[in-house]
Each structure stands twice: as structure tokens, then as C-alpha cells.
Residue, then its C-alpha position, 0 to 999 in steps of 0.5 A: x137278214x142282210x139288214x141285220x148284218x149291216x146294222x151289226x157292222x155299223x154298231x161295231x164300227x161306231x164302238x171301235x171308233x169310240x174306243x179308238x178315240x179315247x183310251x187309257x195309257x200308263x206313261x210311267x210307273x216307278x217306286x219313289x224311294x225318297x217320297x215318304x208321303x205314305x208314312x207321313x201324318x194325315x196321308x198315313x192310311x192303315x190296312x184294316x186287316x193287319x194295321x200295317x201302313x198301306x202302299x200309296x200310289x200317286x196317280x198323276x193325270x189331267x182327268x177326273x172320274x177314275x175308279x181303281x181295283x187291285x183285286x178281290x184279295x187286296x182291296x183298295x183302302x182309300x182314294x182321294x183327289x188332291x185339288x192343290x196339285x196340277x196336274x191332278x194327283x189322285x192318292x190310291x192307298x192299296x194293301x201291300x203285296x198288290x202286283x196289278x191294278x185295274x183302272x176305269x173311266x167312263x169316257x176313256x175306257x178301262x185298263x184291266x190288270x195292269x202289271x205293276x212289275x213289282x209287289x207293292x210294299x207296306x208304307x212305300x210311295x209309288x208314282x203312276x202317270x196316266x195319259x189318254x190316247x185321244x184322237x181329234x174328233x169333229x167336235x172339240x171338247x170345250x173347257x168348263x173349269x177355271x182355277x180360283x185363288x184367294x189371297x187373304x189378310x189375315x193369313x189365317x182367314x178361311x174361305x167358303x165358296x159354293x158351299x165348300x170350305x177351302x184349305x188356307x195355307x199361308x194366306x192363300x186358298x185355291x180350288x178348280x171350279x166349274x163355270x158359273x157364278x159363286x158367292x163366297x164368304x171370308x172369315x177370321x177371328x176378331x175381323x169383320x166377315x166379307x161376302x162377295x160374288x165371282x164369275x168363273x168363265x175363263x179357263x185360260x187364266x187364274x181368277x185371283x181374289x185379294x181379300x183384306x178383312x177389316x179388323x174388329x178390334x183395337x190394339x190397346x196398351x195400358x200402363x200403370x205406375x209403380x208396377x200396379x196390377x192392370x185389370x180390364x172388365x174385372x179380369x187381371x191382365x198384368x202389372x205395370x204395362x199390358x198390350x192386347x186386342x179389344x173388340x168394340x164395346x164399353x170397358x172398365x180399366x183399373x189399376x190395383x195395389x195392396x193397401x191402395x184405393x183402385x184408380x178406374x177409367x171407363x171408355x167406349x172403344x171403336x176399332x176404327x180409331x186404331x191403336x190406343x195407349x192409355x196411362x192409368x192413374x196411380x192407386x191412392x194409398x190408404x194409411x193408418x197409424x200404430x204405437x209400438x212399444x217393447x219391454x224393455x224399451x229402446x229396442x230397434x223396430x223393423x217393419x217389412x224388413x226396414x228399420x223405422x226407429x226404436x221403441x216406444x214409437x208412433x208409426x204413421x203413414x202405414x199402408x192398411x193391411x198386414x205387415x211383418x214386424x221385428x223388434x231386436x235388442x242386444x241380450x234379448x231374443x228377437x221378437x217377430x210378429x204381424x202388425x195389422x193396420x186398419x183405415x181410420x184406426x190406430x193399432x197398438x203393438x207391445x213386444x215382451x222381449x225374453x232374455x237371449x240364451x248365452x253362447x254356452x247355453x246355445x252350444x249345450x243345446x246343439x251338442x245335446x241334439x248332436x249326441x241324440x243324432x238329431x244333426x239338422x237341429x244340432x247345426x241350428x243351435x251350434x251356428x247360433x253359438x258360433x255366430x256369437x264367437x263361441x270357439x267350441x261351437x265354431x269347431x263343432x260346426x266345422x266338424x259337421x261340415x267336414x263330415x256332412x252331418x246335418x248339412x251338405x258336406x263342404x270342406x271350405x265351410x269346414x276350414x272356415x269354422x276351424x280357422x275361426x276357432x283356431x284363431x282363438x287358440x282352440x287346439x283341436x281346431x288348429x289340428x284339423x285346420x292343419x289337416x285341411x292344409x295337408x290334404x288340400x281340403x277346402x284350402x290350397x294345399x300348403x305343407x308349411x301351413x300344416x306345420x304352422x298350425x300343428x306347432x301352435x297346437x303342439x305348444x299347447x300340449x296337444x299330443x296329436x299335434x305333437x305326433x303330427x309335427x314329429x312326423x313332418x320333421x322326420x319326412x321333411x314335410x313342410x320343414x327341413x328334415x331334422x330327425x332330432x326335432x322329430x324325436x323331440 
């Protein structure tokens, strides 16, 4: 009986001593109002019940191996250790409304139903700092971990060590690793992979490994004269000049241009040679001939917009392929067509020119279309006649611009065509030009110009102009007020 009591007391003392040696302590808990981690990108976790953002508790500690519980009704959604922070942070996502938190640890013991002092809010971040009430025992805990940091070139290289992929941020990757020997690999696109081994055994210092991968490509610059297209192994890269990275291998470079034979060059690239610049030869023109005539003769010839001579004409040194051709002669409608040139052959081209419509005929077509309310087509024919100096067409084209019929309304264009017709003595155009000056539409307002153009029309017997001129004298509008002139 006494032996049992002694055994029980001994066990109790050992338990109490162990509990006293290590215990959990909440150093601080508070609402981090300016921390938006709970609502940001990859750190946003949703409540599986209602889809609302969870509250996030950032647990700061120097230990690992914790468990967390907020109660049966408000379960923990997710926990995650953040290896890039020191001291260690553990993210604990909790459903909103939680007021208490239980924390467990195999060595440090348990902290049950810790009162947070507030109800956690959806999408808010909180900080909980943990400590341990450790007391020194006879045998100190020996450290068994060390930080390993990789400095990487290129900055997007990735590291795998001990079967784990590390996160690369701006050319660095890091991890806290247990003592031991590890093999690592560093990879990046277009670079040679590097493999190495490290020994992790110094808890007092970071183990820094600097890795600069060797490039597996050559920076190649290709140039081609006269804006020729640049092709690499059958793929178009650009025109005139191209710069890009090419791996080791055999490459076919080409300069291409319509109507020309390609220039080609084949080389074997070795990345060890460093950056290279290659000037490709100009493509060789492929030429042909054509005899060009017209009925009647002595018409001007334009090929691809450039005047080359008059019919009949033997054109040589024409690039093979299709060319636009226009043949013009006064009094005849322009002839537009396509001239096809073949290598080693002489093309023949004859244009039968047709008499051009007179300005009056063009104008009549335009007016007919206008009366049919086909305003856009009407403007086309009126413009043709107006360009030939036909006053009726010039005036009516001005009316189209004034009223926005078949064209976008434009008073300055209207005034221009009214003036062209008015300068030819076209009375109604003179009246409308006077209106432009009176209202300042399309021209600077000038009442003296209003009087001038209405007087010209009035002298031709235009009653509208006569009425306008009389009103100007009665009102002193652009002239000295004179009622006798107004009555006249």
C-alpha cells in the first residue's frame, strides 16, 4: 500500500515538473486593422458554409508542430506555415464569430479555450504572439536546423532541394532545413541545369549558395537590306533587323522580298561563342518585260503609282509579280488595271480608252441621284464635275456640305465650293457665300463681305440678294445706314 502511494507521488512530481518545464504563453493578441492579408489574393480563404472571407490569425512563434481548434461550431478552415518569415508565422484561417482559440503542442502542452477578447470579423487580420515558459533543465536542447539561401542568376531560376521546390523571389530562394547532406538542382529556360550538394550543420549562420547558370543560347542579331523579311528555319522573325535568342544547333537564315530570289545562309551555332551579328545578303531581283499600248496612243502610263512614260512603251526591268497600272489621257476616262509580269516572258498590255463624260453630263448624273435621295453617289458625280470647274456642280456640292447630305456637315468646305462658283459669277452661290460671312459659318464673320457678295448677286437681278442688301442698308449692317438705299 505504501509502495503504491510512493509510486503515485513520484509520477505526479515528474508530471508536474514536466509541465512546469514547458508551457504555452500568449504574449499578445490584437486586431491588425491595417493588415489586409486576409483579403489579398492567394491568402484569401473562404468559409465553406457561406462563402464569406475567413478571419486570419497570424500566429508568431519560434516553434513548429502546433494544432489549433476554435470549437465544433466554428471549425478551423486552414492552417499554413510561412517558411519565408522569421520568427515563424503560422496562418490560421477561422470562420467569423469565433471568440476562443485552443492551442496544442506535444512538448509545450495545451492552452484550452483562450479568450480572444473579441469576436473575429470576416476578412480581418489578427496577430497572436506565442511564447513558451521554458525553464532550463539539465540537458539543453541542441539546435538541428539551419537556413539555406540561394542567390540565383538568372533571377527566374528555380531550385529543388531534398525533393522540395523552393519559391524564387527576385533571384533568391530560401528554406529552413534540418541538419544533413542534400542534393540540389537549379533550372531555368534556355540555361544549362546545375546540380550540386551541400552540408547543413551550422545553426549560427545562413548557408548561402550563389548559382550563376550558363546560358544555353546565343543572342543573335540578323540584318537584311531594304527592309527585306528575315526568316529563321522557315519562320518569319521580322523585317530589316531582328534580335533574339537561339539555342545550339544548325540554322538556316533567309532574306525574302516579293519579286526577288531569297538570299540564304546556313550556320552552326555554339552558345560558347557569345552574341553574334550577321548581315544577310540582299535578295536578287527577278525581272521581266512588258509592251504597253493604248487606243488612242500618247497616253500617260503609271505603274505602281509612278509615271514611267507614254504609250506605246516597252517597259523593262519590271519585278515579277502583279503591278497596278493606270493609263490617262485628257478627254478620256482613266484606265485602271493589273499588269502581271512573269520571269523570262514579255507581257502585252493594251488599254482601250473611253471618252470621258463632259462636266455637264457628270453634273446631270449627280443631280439625278440627288433628286433620288441617293446623296452619297450624288456627291461622287457632283465632285467630278466640280473638279472640272463646272459652277452648277460647285454650288450644289457646297449645298451638300452645308446640309450634311452624302457627306459630314462641314461649313468650311461649303464656303470653299460656294466661293469657287461665286467667283464665276454664279448668283445664288454669291448669296450663300454672303450668308456664310453673315453667320460666321466656315469663315470669319465679316458683314462688309456679306454686303459685297449680296451686291454682286443683286446686280445680276437675284431678288433674294436684293432683299438682303436692302435689309443691310436699313440696319446699317456692314454699310452706313441709308434708308433711301434700302428702299431702292
